[in-house]
C-alpha positions as CSV (number, residue, x, y, z in Angstrom):
1,M,145.7,132.9,102.3
2,A,143.0,131.1,104.2
3,E,139.5,132.8,104.7
4,T,138.6,134.1,108.1
5,Q,135.3,132.8,109.4
6,E,133.5,136.1,108.6
7,Q,134.8,136.0,104.9
8,W,133.6,132.4,104.6
9,Y,130.0,133.5,105.9
10,N,130.1,136.5,103.5
11,R,131.1,134.3,100.7
12,Q,128.5,131.7,101.5
13,A,125.9,134.4,101.6
14,I,126.8,135.8,98.2
15,E,127.1,132.3,96.7
16,Q,123.6,131.1,98.0
17,L,121.9,134.3,97.0
18,A,123.5,134.1,93.5
19,Q,122.4,130.5,93.1
20,H,118.9,131.3,94.2
21,I,118.1,134.4,92.1
22,P,117.7,132.7,88.7
23,F,114.9,130.4,90.2
24,E,113.1,133.2,92.1
25,R,109.7,133.7,90.4
26,D,108.2,136.7,92.3
27,L,109.8,139.6,90.5
28,A,109.7,142.0,93.6
29,C,111.4,139.3,95.8
30,K,113.9,138.8,92.9
31,A,114.7,142.6,92.7
32,E,115.2,142.5,96.5
33,L,117.5,139.6,96.4
34,I,119.5,141.3,93.6
35,E,119.9,144.4,95.7
36,M,120.9,142.3,98.7
37,L,123.5,140.5,96.6
38,R,124.7,143.9,95.2
39,G,125.3,145.3,98.7
40,L,127.1,142.2,100.0
41,V,129.4,142.2,96.9
42,L,130.1,145.9,97.1
43,R,130.8,145.6,100.8
44,H,132.9,142.5,100.9
45,G,133.8,141.4,97.3
46,R,137.1,142.9,97.0
47,G,138.7,140.7,99.7
48,M,137.4,137.4,98.3
49,D,139.2,134.8,96.2
50,P,137.3,134.4,92.9
51,E,138.6,130.8,92.8
52,L,136.5,129.7,95.7
53,F,133.1,130.5,93.9
54,G,131.2,127.8,92.3
55,F,130.2,127.8,88.6
56,E,126.5,128.9,89.0
57,A,127.3,131.7,91.5
58,R,130.0,132.9,89.2
59,N,127.6,132.9,86.1
60,E,125.0,134.9,87.9
61,L,127.5,137.3,89.3
62,V,128.8,137.9,85.6
63,R,125.2,138.2,84.3
64,L,124.5,140.9,87.0
65,G,127.8,142.7,86.3
66,L,129.1,142.0,89.7
67,W,131.9,139.6,89.0
68,N,134.5,142.3,88.3
69,R,133.9,143.4,92.0
70,I,135.2,140.0,93.3
71,G,138.9,139.8,94.2
């Protein structure tokens, strides 16, 4: 099943946040980004195809305990 445009945008947001978080040096900013990522995953993750996520994003989602919320 193909992604809708909205699903694509939501997945891109999750992917970009997940890839950026490991490189964020400011701890307060990092905490905010993690909360933002958590919110996106909880709201939209169930409808996403896990196969569409890249390696780095998948690793970060696993590390944060959010991967089981995808798909």
